[in-house]
N, C-alpha and C positions, 0 to 999 in steps of 0.2 A: 503494499499499500503506499504511497506517496506520503511523503511529508508535506506539512503545513508550511507554505513560502508565502511571500509578502508579493505581492502584486503591485503597481505602479501604473498609473498611466497620465501620458503627457498629455495635455492640453497646450496646445503651441499653434502659432500662425505663420503656419509654412507661406514663402515667398515664390510667387509663379516663377514659371522658369530657370530655377538657379538652385539647382538640385546642390552645388557645393556649398551654400549655405546651410541649406536644409540640411545637409549631412552632418556639416558642423555643429549644428543646434541639438542635433538627436543625439550625437556621439556625448555634447557634455551634460545633456540630460541624461545619458545611460549612467554620468559617472556620477551625478549629482542624487540617482535613483538605488544606485547601486550603495554608496555611503548611505543609506538609510535601510540598509538591508533586503532592498528587493532583488526579485532573480525572476520577476518576468517583468518585462517593459513593452508597453502599448502605444502606438502610435496614432493618428488619426488615420482616415482614410486620404489617398494621394499625399502623404506626409510630404514625400519626397519631392513633388512636381509641382503641387499646386492644382488646382482643379477647373479652376474656369476657361479652358482653353475656346477657342471660337472656332474651330474646325479641327479635323484628325488630321492633317497636312500641320497644323502648330504643333499638336502634341507631341507628334511619332517620334522627334529627334531626342525627345526627353524619354521615351518610353525605355526599358532595359529588357534583356532578357532575363531569366530565375532559373537559376544563378546566373548572378551579372555580376559587375564591377562593383555597385553599392550592397548588394549584398554579400560579394565575398568581404570586403572593407568590413559592414557591420559585423560579421562572421568573425573577424581579426578580434574585434571589441568584445563580442562575446566571449571568446574565449580567454581574453585576457581581464574579463572581470566576473568571469564564472555566471555568467546568467545568459536568458534566452528575451527575445525580444519580437514585435510583430511591427511590419514595417507597411503602410500604405504605399502604394507606387501605379505606375503602368506599366504593364508587360508587354514585352514585342514577342509574337509567335510567329516567324515567317511574316505573311501579309497580314496578320492580323493582329488587335490590339486590345488588351484587355484592362477593365479597371481591376487590380488584384490585390491581394495582401500574400505576404511572407513570412512565414514563421522561422527563426533562427536561432539556433542556436550555437554552441564552443563548436558543435562538430560541422557545422555550414545551416544551409537549409531543411529546416527538418518537414516542412510542408509549404505548401501554397492552396489561397482558395480563388478563385475567380467570383466577380461578382456577376450573380444571374438575373436579379430583378434590377433594370435599367430605370431612372425616370427621366423625365424630359429637361435636364438639367446639368449644366456643363459637359464636362469631356462625356460623361453617360449618353449623350445625344447621339456619338460618332462613335465611340468603341461597340466591340462585339460582347453578347451574351455572354456569360461564363460557362464552360461544357465542361466543369471537373463535378460537379453535385455538389452532396455536401457532406463531406469525410469528416472523419474525428482522428487530429494527429496523436499518435503518443508520442509521449517526451519526457523527460527525466521528472517533471515536472507535474504530472499526470497528463488525462485524456483532455487535450485541446480542440474546441469546435472553432471555425471561421466564418462570420458572415462580413458582408458591407451594407452598412448607411441603411438604405431603401430595402433591403433585404429584412430586415427586422421588423418591416410592417408586414411581413407574409409568416405565419405563427408555425407552417407547416416545415418550412426553413429550420427553425430551432427546436422543432419536435424530432426532425428526423436525427438530427445530431444529438438528440438526447437519447433516443432510442436507439443510437450508434454506442453509447457509454461515454459521453462527454460528460466531463466534470465541472467544466467549465467555458463558457460560449462569450468571443471577445466581437465586438461591433465595432471595430473603424467606423467614423463616419464625418459627414461633413454637413450636420445640420445647419441649412439659412432659415432666415427669419421665417417664421409660419411652422417650424417643426416645434414648437414648446410642448406641445399636447405627448407629442412623440416624447420627449426625451422626458415628462415625468411621470408619464404613467406606464411605457410598454416596455422601457427595459426591465421594470421590477415585475412587471406580469409574466413577461418569458423567464425569469427567474423563478417563481413561484409556481410556472404552470407547469414546469419542465423538472421541476426539484435541482436546478444547477447555479453555481454563481452566473451571473449575467453581468458583462465589462460593457459599456459603449464609450471609446474616448474619440473627444467632438475636437472640434478646432475652433478659434476666434480669428478676430479681424475683418478685415473687407478684402474681397479680390473682385477686378470688377463691379463695382456694384453694390454685388451681395455678402450682408455682412451674416455673421456666421454667429450662430448663440451659443457656445461652450455648453456648459450644462454637463458636462461629462460625468458619469454614475459606474457607481458597482454595488451591486446590491447581490443578495446572499439568496441562498435554495430557499428561504421563506418568502421571500419578496421583500425584506426588509432594506434598506438602503445605508449602505458601510462608509460609501464615501461621495461625495459632491462637489463639483467645482463650481465657481461664478461663472454667470454668464458670459463675461466680457474679459477674462483676465489670463493669460499665459501663466498656468501653474499645473504641479503634477499632486495626485491623488495617490492616497496607498491603503491599502486592505488584507489584511491576512486572507488567504484562501486556506480551506482545509477539502481535500480532494475527497475525504473519507466521508464530508457533511453531503455531498452530492451525489453518492453511491446508494446511499441507506434511502427507499423510496417510501418505505414504511415510517409513515409518523404516527405515534402514539400521543394523544393526549390525554385521554381517561382510558387506562387498561380495561377493555371487553367492553368498552361503552362508545368511545369515540375513536377509531381508527382511520386512518386514511391512506391510500397508497394509489398516487395518483396514475400510476404504468399499471399495475394489477386491475385497478378498476376501468382501465378502458373496455368501449363495445366498438372494436374497428368492423363488424361488420354495417354496422348505421354510417359509416364514414364515406361509404364511395364516391358519391357528391364531389369531397374536396379533392378528389384525382380524375375527375372527368377532365379532359382537355378543352381550352375555351377554343373560339374560334382564331386566335390570333395565335395559338401554339403553337 
């Protein structure tokens, strides 16, 4: 059973089209988080590149392969600091481009995720829809699931990872103005309904007229908020993660009288409508 560990969420203000500056800021943030005993450091969506590109041609020069130069550099930081991190970035794969997240550890890239649900916003207007599904990545810290921003609006994605054994579901985001209710309610709901740790790490600042709303949040498997960031400041939030707390799905409130198991109590035979294809699928 993995041990408890400290998770850090870095709420930052990335600079559009300046990977060098963003990488320098991320490395500094990892150093600061590790100084406070963090073993997993999570950055926002598109933290490496910025988000509000005007077209695919503008974005492509900033996309990289995974593994690639930036993930290799950050892997060296992970080796030196004995930590893991999650990086939001643009991934280039041949002629395709994805809004992606990479889970990196001392040994290199542990896993990656490509955003499945794409809103009509920022670079998501031009990238390809993710094709890797909702994997759960085994790591020294436990079983980690990755989503990105708008994916969190679709409960099926988090439930799929929870059914695959995720202890913690990480959601790098770029929530703009208008997403306040998502930030306030859905992070905790995903933790509660799946009995997992639920973590959303957002950005702040203004990029090409879009203001980003911060409010990064860490919730425990009961849906309780463990850490919450401000709506407009760069900062790092911390919380202790106990993977064993997410693995025991049987909740006993009054023995023999009030017990809940949200996985055992499921009735999949009635859920068929959820997986019916829409006209756009």
